[in-house]
C-alpha positions as CSV (number, residue, x, y, z in Angstrom):
1,M,59.3,-11.6,76.6
2,N,61.2,-9.0,74.5
3,K,58.4,-8.8,72.0
4,I,55.8,-8.2,74.8
5,N,58.0,-5.4,76.2
6,E,58.2,-3.9,72.7
7,V,54.4,-3.9,72.5
8,I,54.0,-2.1,75.7
9,E,56.7,0.4,74.9
10,Q,55.1,1.1,71.5
11,C,51.7,1.5,73.1
12,L,53.0,3.9,75.7
13,N,54.8,6.0,73.1
14,I,51.7,6.3,71.0
15,C,49.3,6.8,74.0
16,P,51.0,7.7,77.3
17,C,49.2,6.3,80.3
18,Q,49.7,5.7,84.0
19,C,50.0,2.0,84.3
20,E,50.9,-0.5,87.0
21,I,53.0,-3.2,85.4
22,R,54.2,-6.4,87.0
23,Y,56.2,-9.3,85.6
24,N,55.5,-13.0,86.3
25,E,52.5,-11.9,88.4
26,P,50.8,-14.8,90.1
27,M,47.2,-15.0,88.8
28,K,46.0,-16.6,92.0
29,E,46.1,-13.1,93.4
30,H,43.5,-12.0,90.8
31,T,40.9,-14.8,90.8
32,T,38.2,-15.7,93.3
33,F,39.4,-19.4,93.1
34,K,42.8,-18.2,94.3
35,V,44.6,-20.5,91.9
36,G,46.7,-19.9,88.8
37,G,50.4,-19.5,87.8
38,P,52.2,-16.4,86.6
39,A,51.3,-14.1,83.8
40,D,54.2,-13.0,81.6
41,I,53.1,-9.4,82.2
42,W,50.1,-8.1,84.2
43,L,49.1,-4.5,83.3
44,Q,46.5,-2.3,84.8
45,P,45.8,1.1,83.2
46,K,45.0,3.9,85.7
47,C,44.4,6.9,83.6
48,S,41.7,9.1,82.1
49,N,42.5,8.0,78.5
50,F,41.7,4.3,79.3
51,K,39.7,3.8,76.1
52,S,42.5,5.2,73.8
53,F,45.2,3.3,75.7
54,C,43.4,-0.1,75.5
55,T,42.6,0.4,71.8
56,T,46.2,1.2,71.1
57,L,47.4,-1.7,73.1
58,L,45.2,-4.2,71.4
59,N,46.2,-2.9,68.0
60,C,50.0,-3.0,68.8
61,A,49.6,-6.5,70.2
62,K,47.8,-7.7,67.2
63,K,50.4,-6.3,64.8
64,N,53.2,-8.0,66.8
65,K,51.2,-11.3,67.3
66,V,51.2,-11.0,71.1
67,S,48.1,-12.4,72.9
68,V,46.1,-10.2,75.3
69,F,43.9,-11.7,78.0
70,I,41.2,-9.4,79.4
71,L,40.9,-9.7,83.1
72,G,37.9,-8.5,85.1
73,G,37.1,-9.7,88.6
74,G,38.4,-13.2,87.9
75,A,35.1,-14.6,89.3
76,N,34.3,-17.3,86.7
77,I,37.7,-18.6,85.6
78,V,40.4,-21.1,86.6
79,V,43.8,-20.1,85.4
80,S,46.3,-22.9,84.7
81,D,49.1,-23.6,87.1
82,K,51.4,-22.8,84.2
83,G,49.9,-19.3,84.0
84,I,49.1,-17.1,81.0
85,R,51.5,-16.2,78.2
86,G,51.5,-12.7,76.8
87,I,49.8,-9.7,78.4
88,V,47.1,-9.8,81.0
89,L,45.1,-6.5,80.7
90,D,43.4,-5.9,84.0
91,I,40.4,-3.5,83.8
92,N,39.6,-3.3,87.5
93,A,40.7,0.3,87.8
94,F,38.2,1.4,85.1
95,K,35.2,1.7,87.4
96,G,32.4,4.0,88.5
97,Q,29.4,5.7,87.0
98,V,29.7,7.6,83.7
99,K,27.9,10.9,84.0
100,E,25.1,10.9,81.4
101,E,22.1,13.1,81.6
102,K,19.3,10.6,80.9
103,E,21.0,7.2,81.2
104,F,22.5,5.1,83.9
105,V,26.0,4.2,82.5
106,V,28.8,2.4,84.3
107,K,32.3,1.4,83.4
108,S,33.1,-2.3,82.9
109,G,35.5,-2.6,85.9
110,T,32.8,-1.7,88.3
111,T,32.0,-4.6,90.7
112,M,28.5,-6.0,91.2
113,D,28.2,-4.6,94.7
114,E,29.4,-1.2,93.5
115,I,26.9,-0.9,90.7
116,C,24.1,-1.9,93.1
117,E,25.3,0.7,95.7
118,I,25.5,3.5,93.1
119,A,22.0,2.8,91.8
120,A,20.5,2.4,95.2
121,A,22.0,5.6,96.5
122,S,20.1,7.5,93.8
123,G,16.9,5.5,94.4
124,F,17.2,3.4,91.2
125,G,16.0,-0.2,91.4
126,G,16.2,-3.2,89.0
127,L,19.7,-4.3,89.7
128,E,19.3,-5.8,93.1
129,F,19.7,-9.4,91.8
130,L,23.4,-8.6,91.3
131,S,24.0,-7.8,95.0
132,G,26.6,-10.1,96.5
133,M,27.6,-11.5,93.1
134,P,31.4,-11.6,92.6
135,G,33.2,-10.1,89.7
136,T,32.8,-7.0,87.5
137,I,30.0,-5.8,85.3
138,G,32.1,-6.4,82.2
139,G,32.4,-10.0,83.0
140,A,28.8,-10.3,84.0
141,I,27.8,-8.9,80.6
142,W,30.1,-11.2,78.7
143,M,28.6,-14.2,80.6
144,N,25.1,-12.9,80.7
145,A,25.1,-13.5,84.4
146,R,21.9,-14.7,85.9
147,C,20.4,-15.1,89.4
148,Y,17.1,-14.9,91.2
149,G,15.1,-15.1,88.0
150,S,16.8,-12.2,86.3
151,E,19.8,-11.9,83.9
152,I,22.0,-9.1,82.7
153,A,20.3,-9.0,79.3
154,D,17.0,-8.0,81.0
155,V,18.4,-4.7,82.1
156,L,20.8,-3.7,79.3
157,S,20.2,-0.8,76.9
158,W,23.5,-0.6,75.1
159,V,27.1,-1.8,75.5
160,E,30.2,0.1,74.3
161,I,33.1,-2.2,73.2
162,I,36.5,-2.1,71.5
163,E,36.0,-4.6,68.7
164,N,38.0,-6.4,66.1
165,N,36.1,-8.0,63.3
166,K,38.6,-10.8,62.8
167,L,39.8,-9.5,59.4
168,A,43.6,-9.6,59.2
169,E,43.9,-6.0,58.0
170,S,41.4,-4.6,60.4
171,E,42.1,-2.7,63.5
172,F,40.4,-2.5,66.9
173,N,37.8,0.3,67.0
174,I,35.3,1.6,69.6
175,K,31.7,0.6,68.8
176,R,28.3,0.9,70.5
177,I,26.0,-2.1,70.4
178,E,22.3,-1.4,71.0
179,I,20.5,-4.2,72.9
180,I,17.1,-4.8,71.4
181,N,14.8,-7.6,72.6
182,K,17.9,-9.3,74.1
183,N,18.9,-10.2,70.6
184,G,22.0,-12.4,70.6
185,F,21.7,-13.3,74.3
186,E,20.8,-16.7,75.7
187,Y,21.1,-18.6,79.0
188,K,24.6,-17.8,80.3
189,K,25.6,-16.6,76.8
190,S,26.1,-13.2,75.2
191,P,27.0,-12.2,71.6
192,F,30.3,-10.8,73.0
193,Q,31.5,-14.4,73.4
194,D,31.6,-14.8,69.7
195,I,33.7,-11.7,68.8
196,N,37.1,-10.4,69.8
197,C,36.3,-7.4,72.0
198,L,36.8,-5.6,75.2
199,I,33.7,-4.3,77.0
200,L,34.1,-0.7,78.0
201,N,30.8,0.8,79.3
202,A,27.2,-0.3,79.6
203,A,23.8,1.6,80.0
204,F,21.2,-0.1,82.1
205,K,17.4,0.1,82.3
206,I,16.5,1.1,85.8
207,N,13.4,2.5,87.6
208,K,12.8,4.9,90.4
209,D,12.0,3.0,93.6
210,D,12.0,3.5,97.4
211,K,15.5,3.4,98.6
212,E,14.7,1.4,101.7
213,K,13.0,-1.3,99.6
214,I,16.0,-1.5,97.3
215,Y,18.4,-1.9,100.1
216,I,16.2,-4.6,101.7
217,K,16.3,-6.6,98.5
218,M,20.0,-6.2,98.2
219,K,20.6,-7.3,101.8
220,K,18.2,-10.3,101.3
221,N,20.1,-11.5,98.2
222,K,23.5,-11.1,99.7
223,Q,22.4,-13.0,102.9
224,D,20.9,-15.8,100.7
225,R,24.3,-16.3,99.1
226,K,26.0,-16.2,102.5
227,D,23.5,-18.8,103.9
228,K,24.2,-21.1,100.9
229,G,27.9,-21.0,101.7
230,H,29.1,-19.0,98.7
231,Y,31.7,-17.2,100.8
232,L,33.0,-20.0,102.9
233,F,35.9,-20.9,100.6
234,P,37.5,-19.5,97.5
235,S,35.3,-20.6,94.5
236,A,33.8,-19.5,91.3
237,G,30.1,-19.9,92.3
238,S,28.2,-22.3,90.0
239,A,30.6,-24.8,88.3
240,F,28.1,-26.1,85.7
241,K,25.2,-24.5,83.8
242,N,21.7,-25.6,84.5
243,N,20.1,-27.3,81.6
244,R,16.3,-27.2,81.6
245,D,16.1,-30.3,79.4
246,F,17.5,-32.3,82.3
247,G,14.5,-31.4,84.5
248,K,16.6,-30.6,87.5
249,P,19.3,-28.1,88.5
250,A,22.9,-29.2,88.0
251,G,23.5,-29.2,91.8
252,Q,20.7,-31.7,92.4
253,I,21.9,-34.0,89.6
254,I,25.5,-33.9,91.1
255,D,24.1,-34.6,94.6
256,E,22.1,-37.6,93.3
257,S,25.3,-39.0,91.8
258,G,26.7,-39.0,95.3
259,L,29.4,-36.5,94.6
260,K,28.9,-33.9,97.3
261,G,32.0,-33.8,99.4
262,L,34.2,-35.5,96.8
263,Q,37.8,-34.2,97.1
264,I,40.7,-34.3,94.7
265,G,43.8,-32.7,95.9
266,G,42.8,-29.4,97.5
267,A,39.6,-29.1,95.5
268,Q,36.3,-30.3,96.9
269,V,32.7,-30.5,95.8
270,A,31.0,-28.5,98.5
271,P,29.2,-30.7,101.0
272,F,26.4,-28.2,101.2
273,H,25.9,-27.6,97.4
274,G,26.7,-30.0,94.5
275,N,27.3,-27.2,92.0
276,I,29.9,-25.4,94.0
277,I,33.6,-26.5,93.9
278,N,35.7,-25.1,96.7
279,N,39.4,-24.4,97.0
280,K,39.5,-26.1,100.4
281,E,43.1,-26.8,101.0
282,N,45.5,-24.8,98.7
283,A,44.1,-26.4,95.6
284,K,46.0,-26.4,92.3
285,A,44.2,-25.5,89.1
286,L,44.8,-29.1,88.0
287,D,42.8,-30.3,91.0
288,I,39.8,-28.2,90.0
289,H,40.1,-29.4,86.4
290,A,40.3,-33.0,87.5
291,I,37.3,-32.8,89.9
292,M,35.2,-31.2,87.2
293,D,36.2,-34.0,84.8
294,E,35.2,-36.6,87.4
295,I,31.8,-34.9,87.9
296,V,31.1,-34.9,84.1
297,K,32.0,-38.5,83.7
298,K,30.0,-39.8,86.8
299,V,26.9,-37.8,85.8
300,K,27.1,-39.0,82.2
301,T,27.4,-42.6,83.5
302,D,24.6,-42.3,85.9
303,T,22.1,-40.2,83.9
304,G,23.3,-39.9,80.3
305,F,23.4,-36.1,80.8
306,D,26.3,-34.0,79.5
307,L,26.9,-31.3,82.1
308,E,28.3,-28.1,80.5
309,P,30.9,-26.2,82.6
310,E,30.1,-22.6,83.5
311,I,33.7,-22.1,84.7
312,L,36.1,-21.0,82.0
313,F,39.6,-22.5,81.9
314,A,42.2,-19.9,80.9
315,G,45.9,-19.9,80.3
316,Q,48.4,-22.5,79.3
317,W,47.0,-26.0,79.9
């Protein structure tokens, strides 16, 4: 812990910043699953020099061999009951539109609903598929979030990141990545998953449209999620990726294996959707891990298919 404190002190000396800092912070307070043990230190910058501070923090942490976990909306992760060692850097205060003359640019801590509202208020369409989706735009870019036939890569122009190129002597630096023909993006995968980086800002391709039509689409998508039970219990949305080679969505495959309603500890496969796992009764992270393992094994036995988790397991397992 002393080394972690030294990193933060070094960082603040180099680049002063207004931060909220908490010790042994329960990660269940910062994930949509509402599970997860304590982080050694949870830190949320709330200052105008966010970019400089984060770059300095990542470099100080690297030099001192302290791990940094980047936290967005916590919408697609399960944090271990043992928590996360090192520093959790929470980007949720870094949100809103960046004022650019000809481009629609937003900060990575902006939530899905916030980016939809910002665009809709100005009569810009093309982002309605994000309405009602949990999490931040930074996390959605990292995962190449997809819904209603569209994915983040379809609407991206460029992404600004703080990147480290993995060389021992290199430092973290700010870099802009142009997105051309969705190069490097695949189903539920982005090129940012293969590099050590923090997503800062992103520019989106949007189009002028009738405000009323935009809001109708947003409302329809959000209601569809509600009707499907996405908001009934704490969850992370889809637990497994859909594989087109299987010929069926993961939820149907899980349903046909008779797993809907299966419960381990406080975690339950939703009775209304096979590909949603709910925190029904004060689940532990280990309950969620166990129920996903059981689903993978049963589906493999029944069909030969290897389901791939969409949920990421973070922390000390």
